[in-house]
N, C-alpha and C positions, 0 to 999 in steps of 0.2 A: 504494500500500500504506500502511495506517496503521501506527503503531508496533507494535501487537500482531501484525499479519500479517508485518511485516518481521522482527521478533524470532523468531517461530515458523519463518520460512523460513530464516534465516541464522545464528541462534545455536544452539549445541548444546542439546539438550533436557534439560538436567540440573536445571532448577529448575521446581517447580510454582508459577509466579508468580501473585500476586494480579492481578486485572484492573485495575491501577492504574498510571498513567504519572506518576511524580514528576518535576517539572521544576525546582523551586526551593524555598527555605526560608530561615528565619531563626530561630535559637535552637531552640526545641522545636516550632516549627510548620513543616510542609512542605506544599507545594501541588502539586496535580495539574494536568494540562493544561487543565482547565476553570476553574482558579482556586480550586477548593475547598480549604480548609485543613484540616489534620489535626494533632492533637497526637501527636507521634512518641514512642511508648513503647517503641521497639525500638532506635533509633539505629544502624541498620545492623548489628544484633546486637552491641551493646556496643562500638561503634567510635567514634561521634561523642561523645566525652567531654563536650565543651562545646557540643553541638548543632550546628546547620548554620550555616556562614558566620560563625563566631565572629570578631569584629573583631580581637582580639589575635593569635589564631592565624593568621588571614589575613595580617596585617601581617608576622609573623615569617617565614611561608612566602614571601610575595611579595618581601620584602627579600633573602632568600637566592636565590630564583629569578632575581632580577635581577643577582645577583652571580656565582654558580657553581651550575649546576643538577646537575652530576654530575662526579665525578672517579673514576678507577680507585682501588682500594684499594692500588695500588702507591705512592700518595702520601698525605700527611696532609691532613685537613680539620678545621677548628675545630669545626663542629657535632657531628661524630662524637665527637671527644675530649671535648667539653663534656658531651654527653649521657651518655657512659660514666662520667665523673666524678660527675655528679649521681646516677645510678642506684646506683653503688657507695656513695657517701656516705649515701644515703637508706636503703639496705638492709643494709649490713654485708658485702655480697659484694665481690669483689676485682677481677674483670675481666669484660668483656662482649664477646660476639660478636654482631654485627648481621646480620640477614637481612631478609626481606621479608614474612614471614607466621608465623602460629602453628605451622603444620606444619613449616616450616623451622627454627623455634626449637626445636621438640621433636626434630627429626632431629639437630640439633647436640647437644642434651642427651644423647640416646641414644649418639651417637658418642663424646662425652667420657666417659660412664660406662663404655662398653665398653673404650675405650683405657686408662683409669685401672685398671680391674680386670685387664685383660690384662697391663699392665706390672707390676702389683703382685702378682697372684695366679696369673696364667697365662691363656692364651688360651681355656681352657674355661670361664672365669668370665664368661659373656656374657649370662646370662639377666636380663631385666628383669621384675620383678613389677609389674603394674598392677592396677587394680581392675575387677571386673565392673561394667558400666553406665557405664564411663568413655568419654571421647571425646578423642582426641589428634591427629586430623588425617586427611587423605585421601590422602597418599602411601602407597605400598605398605608402608613400614615403620611409619608412624604409624597406618595402619589396623590393622596387626598389634598395635600397642600398645593400640588401642582395645578395650575389653572388652565388645563387643556384636556378636554373630554377624550381625545384620542388615546390618552394614556390610562383612562379610567375604565373603559368599557368592558374589558375582559376580567376585571378583578373586583366587581361589586359584591357586597357592599364595602365601601371604604370607611375609614375612621371618620366619625361624625365631628362636626365643629369647625368646618372651613367654609368660608364664603369668599367670592372672587369679585374684586372691584376692577373696573376698567383702568388700565394703565394710563397715566397722564390725564385722567378725568377727576378733578378735585371734587366736583359735585357728587359723582357716584361714590367716591370714597367717603365723603361726609354722610351720605345716605346709608351706606353699609354700616358705618359706626353707630348711627342713630338707631338702626333697626335691630342691632345685635348687642349682646353682652360680651364685649370684646376684651380679650387678654392682650393681644399684640397685633401689630401690622408687620407682615413679613414681605420683603421685596428683594429683587436683584437690581442693582444699579444699571446693569446692562443685561437684558434678557438674552441669554446665550442660545439655548436650545429653541427659544421662541423666535429667532431670526436675527440675533446680534443687534438688539434695539436698545439704545440708552434711554433711561428715564429723563424727562425734562426737569431742569433745576427747580422750576416753580412747583412741580408736583412733589419732588423730594422734600422741599421746604414745607409743603402743606402736610405731608406725612408727619413730620416732626412737630409742626404747630398743633395739629389735631391730637397727636399722641400726648403732648405736654398738657394740653387743655383737659383731656379726658382721662389722664393718668393711665395711658395705654403704653405698653412696651413697644420698642422698635427692634426688629430683627433684620439685619442685613445678611443675605445669603451671598457670601463671597467665595463660594466653592470654585467657580471658574474665573471670576473677576479679580480674585485676590493675588497677593504675592508678586506684585509688580506688573501684572498683566496689562493694566489700563494706564500705566504711566505714573501712578502713585502706588505706594505699598499696598493699600486697599482702596477700592473704587469709591467708597463713601468719602474718602478724603478729597476727592475731586469736587464734592458738593459742599464741603465745609460743615459737615454734621458729624455727630458721634452717636452711633446706635447704642442701645442698651445691651444688645447681644449681636455678636458677629460670628458666623460660621465660615470655615474655610477648609480646603483639602487640596486636591489636585497638585498644583505647583509647589505647595509647601513641602511635599515629600520628594519631589524631583524624580519620581518613579517608584518609590516605596509607599505602601499604603499608610496614610496618615491623615487624620482629620482633627480639627480643633474647633472648639466652641469657646469663644472669648466672652467673658461676662463683665458688664459694667458695674458701676457703683451700686445701683439699685438692686442688682440680682447676684452680686458676687458671693453671697452666703446662702443662697436659696438651696443649693445642693449640700446635703449633709451626709455623714457616713452611712452607707447602705442605700441611699436614695437613687444612686445611679452607678454604673460601673462598666468596665470593659476589660476583657482578658488581655488583649494586645495593645490597647490604647496607651500611648506614651512609651511604646517600645523603644529601648535605648538606641538601637541601630537606626531606626527611622528618625528619631529625634536628633541624633548626632548629625545625620545628613541634613536635616532641616535647619539646624543651627548654622551650618555652613551656608545654606541657601539664603536664609534671611539676612545674615551678616553681610552678604555680598550684594544685596539689593539696596544700593546706596543712591545718592542724588545723581552721581555721574551716570549710573546705569539707567535710572529712571528718565533722565534727560535724553539719553540715547534711544530709549523706547519711544519717547515722544517724537524725536527726529525721524525715526524709522516709520512710525505711524504716519506722519505728515507726508513722507515720501510715497508710501503706498496709496494713501488717499489721493494725493495730487496726481499721481501717475495713472490711476484707474478711473477716477470719477467722471471724466469726459471721454473715456476710451470707447472705441467702437464696440457695440454689443453690451455695454454696461449701462443699466438703467439707473443704479444708485450704489453708493458705498456707505455703509453704516458701521457703527461700533465706536470703540475707544481704545487708544493705545494699540497694542498688538493683538487685539481681539476684534476682527474685522469681518464683515459680511458683505458679499458682492451680489447684488441682484442683477441677473444676466438676461439678455434677450433669449438666448438659447436655454434649453433645459440644463440646470446646474450639473446633472450627472454627465451630460455630454462634454461640458467644459472640464470636469474632473477627469474623465477618461482621456481627453487630449493631454492634460497636464501629466498624468501618470505615464502615458506613452513617451512623453518628452522629459521624464526625470524629475517631476515635481509632485509632491503629495499634499494637496489640500483636502478638506472634507466638506460636508454639507451641514447647513442649519436650515431646516424646512426646505424652501426652494432656493436658497442662496448657497453660493460657494463661501466657505468659511476658512479664514486664515488665523492660525494660532502658532506662529513660529517661536522658536527659542528667543528669550529676551536678548541674548547676546549673539544672535545670528550675525554672521559677517556681512558687511555691506555688499561684497561681490556676490555672495550666495543669494542675498535678498533681492538684489537688482536682477540677477539672472532668473530667479523664480518669478518675479513680478512680470518680467517681459514674456515669459512663457505663458503665464496666466492671462496676460493681456492678449496674446496671440490666440489663445484658446477661446477667448470671449468674442473675438471679431466676427462680424457678420458681413 
């Protein structure tokens, strides 16, 4: 059996995989089993922050792997504590719960919000308002939080207590708050799976004004937007706000499973011994790698992310076959005249790997992608869009 036959025979059929077997890589170039190289413009869906086999990250992970690969959360480990300290110092949030994925980080955020509201207002204040077109995960509860029916239909009934407001519609948000006993408002600053669509600043400001007025918590889902992806360490920083709870994952681990739920002043002590937990959360190897990642996301790198973003936007926004370009930083969606799958097929044939977000071509390159690789990839994408 070749790799495709073996996978199709033994791996659950949950992914519409491209016919491509990736075996190795370095930086922003990945190689298939024939030795052909590709410029990686997806990075495992915004995971490989510094590309493939980054030397500094590999060293940090390997040093920890050779020291202590895992310990129960019944004990202390330095990488876990160090990472929590760095995240709090860099964000203004106060405490962190570590897990293994974005869905788990969002589950924790939801639990914290409901417990806070129940303790303060009563157990009937459990509703979480999320936004239509949002995506928050694939567990039963984070599916319920996701504001897209297409993800719901096969798994009903979902967890109760989620209502969906129109993104960028302040009046609808106000109405949903008035109609429900609300614990929190949960949002993505840029709706990634929903089409790489940034929220309007006025709407984000309204979320926080309403939340303050009604004593409702704010939850920023930074699973995809976080860790430098949008040109700030976290996307909420682009809006000048500070959420009560921030979830993140993906690029934090740079390829190892790691989620984090950061808790602000109001909720820092909501979780108590036994109220939540994770066997692998805060794993010392994953955390050691993440310490290396976060410490390298400095102002110089973030400015470079913005410069590269401007280049991509300016090169593609008026190109032939391009209807629009949306997103923030190096989280970019391209609406094309052609079917996005046709554009992606052309790109793959010519050594570039983008992915899709709904009907758009989506770009999520490494934050440190070289200018030569970026320019070459963008020219191929531009050619693929032409009509």
